[in-house]
TORGU-831684 format. One record per residue (C-alpha): residue number from 0; residue in one letter; x, z, y. Coordinates in steps of 0.2 Angstrom, whole numbers. Each point is the difference from the previous one (the first is absolute). Example, Ala and Ser with C-alpha at 12.3 -4.5 7.8 and 13.67 -1.06 7.14 Angstrom:
// TORGU-831684
 seq type     x     z     y
   0    a    62    39   -22
   1    s     6    -3    17
This chain:
// TORGU-831684
 seq type     x     z     y
   0    x   791  -358   626
   1    x    -6     7   -17
   2    x    14     1   -13
   3    x   -11     6   -14
   4    x    -2   -13   -15
   5    x   -14   -11     1
   6    x    -7     5   -17
   7    x     1    18     5
   8    x   -11    -3    15
   9    x   -12   -11   -10
  10    x    -1    14   -14
  11    x    -3    13    15
  12    x   -15   -10     7
  13    x    -7    -3   -19
  14    x     2    19    -3
  15    x   -12     5    13
  16    x   -14    -9    -9
  17    x    -8    -5    17
  18    x     0   -19    -3
  19    x   -19    -5    -3
  20    x     0   -12   -14
  21    x   -16     1   -10
  22    x     2    -7   -17
  23    x   -18     1    -3
  24    x   -11    -2    16
  25    x   -16    10     2
  26    x   -11   -13    -7
  27    x    11    -1   -17
  28    x     0    19     0
  29    x   -19     1     1
  30    x    -2   -14   -14
  31    x    12    10   -11
  32    x   -10    16     3
  33    x   -16   -10    -4
  34    x     6    -7   -16
  35    x     7    17    -6
  36    x   -18     6    -1
  37    x    -9    -1   -16
  38    x   -16    -7     7
  39    x     8   -13    12
  40    x    -8   -18     1
  41    x     6   -16     7
  42    x   -13     3    15
  43    x    11    15     5
  44    x    15   -11     0
  45    x    -9   -14    10
  46    x    -7    12    13
  47    x    17     8     3
  48    x     8   -18     3
  49    x   -14    -6    11
  50    x     4    13    13
  51    x    14   -10     6
  52    x    -7   -18     2
  53    x    17    -8     3
  54    x     7     8   -16
  55    x   -16    -6    -9
  56    x     3   -18     5
  57    x    18     1    -5
  58    x    -4     7   -17
  59    x   -13   -14    -3
  60    x    13   -13     5
  61    x    12     7   -13
  62    x   -14     2   -13
  63    x    -5   -18     2
  64    x    19    -6    -1
  65    x     6   -10   -15
  66    x     9    16    -5
  67    x   -16    10    -3
  68    x   -14   -14     1
  69    x   -14     0   -13
  70    x   -12   -15    -3
  71    x   -11     5    14
  72    x     6     5    17
  73    x    -3    18     4
  74    x   -10     0    17
  75    x    -1    20     1
  76    x    11    15    -3
  77    x   -12     5   -13
  78    x     2   -17   -10
  79    x    18     1     3
  80    x     1    18    -7
  81    x   -11    -4   -15
  82    x    12   -15    -5
  83    x    16     8     2
  84    x    -3    18    -4
  85    x     4    17     8
  86    x    19     0    -3
  87    x     2   -18     5
  88    x   -10     1    16
  89    x    10    16     5
  90    x    16   -10    -3
  91    x    -7   -14    11
  92    x    -4    12    14
  93    x    18     8    -1
  94    x     8   -16     0
  95    x   -10    -6    16
  96    x     3    17     8
  97    x    19     0    -5
  98    x     3   -17     8
  99    x    -4     8    17
 100    x    15    12    -2
 101    x    13   -14    -2
 102    x     2    -3    19
 103    x    14     5    11
 104    x     2     2    19
 105    x    18    -5    -1
 106    x     1   -19     1
 107    x    15    -2   -11
 108    x    -8    10   -13
 109    x   -15   -11    -1
 110    x     5   -13   -13
 111    x     8    14   -11
 112    x   -15    10     0
 113    x   -10   -15    -4
 114    x    11    -4   -15
 115    x    -3    18    -6
 116    x   -18    -4    -1
 117    x     2   -16    -9
 118    x    11    10   -13
 119    x   -13    14    -1
 120    x   -14   -12    -3
 121    x    10   -10   -12
 122    x     6    15   -11
 123    x   -18     6    -1
 124    x    -6   -17    -5
 125    x    14    -3   -13
 126    x    -4    17    -6
 127    x   -19    -3    -3
 128    x     5   -17    -8
 129    x    11     8   -13
 130    x   -13    12    -5
 131    x   -13   -13    -2
 132    x    12   -10   -11
 133    x     8    13   -10
 134    x   -16     9    -7
 135    x     2    14    14
 136    x   -17    -4     9
 137    x    -4    18     0
 138    x    13     4    12
 139    x     0   -16    10
 140    x    -8     7    16
 141    x    12    16    -1
 142    x    14   -12    -1
 143    x    -5   -11    14
 144    x    -2    15    11
 145    x    17     7    -5
 146    x     8   -16     3
 147    x    -8    -2    18
 148    x     7    18     4
 149    x    17     0    -8
 150    x    10    -4    15
 151    x   -10    11    13
 152    x    15     9     3
 153    x     8   -15     9
 154    x   -15    -1    12
 155    x     2    18     4
 156    x    19    -1     4
 157    x    -3   -14    12
 158    x   -13    11     8
 159    x    14    13     2
 160    x    13   -13     7
 161    x   -14    -6    12
 162    x    -3    18     6
 163    x    19     2     3
 164    x     2   -16    10
 165    x   -11     9    13
 166    x    12    15     0
 167    x    17    -6    -4
 168    x     9   -12    11
 169    x    13    -4   -13
 170    x   -14    -6   -13
 171    x    -3   -15    10
 172    x    17    -7    -6
 173    x    -5     4   -18
 174    x     3   -16   -11
 175    x   -13    -6   -11
 176    x    13     0   -14
 177    x     2    19     2
 178    x   -19     2     1
 179    x    -2    -9   -16
 180    x    13    11    -9
 181    x    -8    16     7
 182    x   -17    -6    -6
 183    x     7    -5   -18
 184    x     9    17    -1
 185    x   -15    11     5
 186    x   -16    -8    -3
 187    x    -3     6   -18
 188    x     3    18     3
 189    x    -9     0    17
 190    x   -15   -10    -7
 191    x    -2    13   -15
 192    x     1    14    13
 193    x   -13    -8    11
 194    x   -12    -3   -14
 195    x     2    18    -7
 196    x    -3     7    17
 197    x   -17   -10     2
 198    x    -4     5   -18
 199    x    -1   -17    -7
 200    x    -3     0   -19
 201    x    17     3   -10
 202    x     1   -18    -8
 203    x     2    -8    18
 204    x    12    14     5
 205    x    11    -4   -16
 206    x     0   -18     3
 207    x     5     1    18
 208    x    14    12    -4
 209    x     7    -8   -16
 210    x    -3   -18     1
 211    x    20    -1     3
 212    x     6    12   -12
 213    x    14    -6   -10
 214    x    -8     3   -17
 215    x   -19     0    -4
 216    x    -9     6   -15
 217    x   -13   -10   -10
 218    x   -13    14     1
 219    x    -5    -3    18
 220    x    -8   -16    -2
 221    x    -6    -2    18
 222    x    17     3     6
 223    x     7   -13   -11
 224    x   -13   -12     4
 225    x     3     2    19
 226    x    19    -1    -2
 227    x    -1   -16    -9
 228    x   -12    -6    13
 229    x    12     5    13
 230    x    15    -9    -8
 231    x   -11   -15    -1
 232    x    -3    -1    18
 233    x    18     3     4
 234    x     4   -15   -12
 235    x   -12   -11    10
 236    x     4     6    17
 237    x   -17     7     3
 238    x     5    12    13
 239    x    16     5    10
 240    x    11    -1   -16
 241    x     4   -15   -11
 242    x    10     1   -16
 243    x    -3   -15   -10
 244    x    14     4   -13
 245    x   -10    14    -7
 246    x    -4    -4   -19
 247    x   -17     9    -1
 248    x    -2     0   -19
 249    x    16    10    -2
 250    x    -4    14    12
 251    x    -5    17    -7
 252    x   -17    -2     6
 253    x    -4   -16    -8
 254    x     7     8   -16
 255    x   -10    15     1
 256    x   -16   -10     3
 257    x     5   -13   -13
 258    x    -2   -14    13
 259    x     6   -16    -7
 260    x     8   -15     9
 261    x   -15   -11     0
 262    x   -12    13     8
 263    x    13     3    13
 264    x     3   -18     4
 265    x   -20    -1     2
 266    x    -1    15    11
 267    x    13    -9    12
 268    x   -10   -16     1
 269    x   -16     8     3
 270    x     6    15    12
 271    x     1   -10    16
 272    x   -16    -9    -3
 273    x    -9    17    -3
 274    x     7     9    15
 275    x    -5   -17    11
 276    x   -18     3    -7
 277    x    -1    17     9
 278    x    -6    -4    18
 279    x     8    16     7
């Protein structure tokens, strides 16, 4: 029997940096590299996505969903890229590939992992919506991606626990309540650590690491947007946590962004429909 604390064992697994959890898969990395070139074109983006026909079909499905739909359906990756633009099409690909990570070999973790995906997608959607309705359209896509990735540390910790279940007999007796406590306690620091190890851009590392800080300054707009979106999802129960009593308009995030009651009420009404419009 192992008498070491559960948190210590989990931290040891995570500290080895051996868990494979690609925040951006190979296709997304290729897309980001292509967009970083001065002479990139939408043809380059389309060619990269078309290499994976399954991914291409999923991207088209999302591009034609009510969330992104234009007046005419996009029948090709080229037309979808033209309509959405480079940043948005990269976000769509990231979203589609991220969904594939939210799976578990442990049956009892299945519903929890699925609720984490719902929360990630909902926070991303709420972040984008806030930007579009607060004169922050220029950071809408970055905010969407920051919202999508803000809780990546939770998924990482579940991977560590899954690994320990195969080597530590006592872990089979681990209660879901204890698992939840550990995930809540460690996910921000471990998520930021993972993203820094993978050289993810600084803004996404900051959001992952600081979205639960007791205080938040007003100068980091994307962090404030994602934190407010995160709280909105908690209020609505979009994910594993539900906190209907939270008063969104009085939170530091809302005050920093000058988000009024009427705007936040509209967000709550629209959010669930927006998420439902994303067929992923």
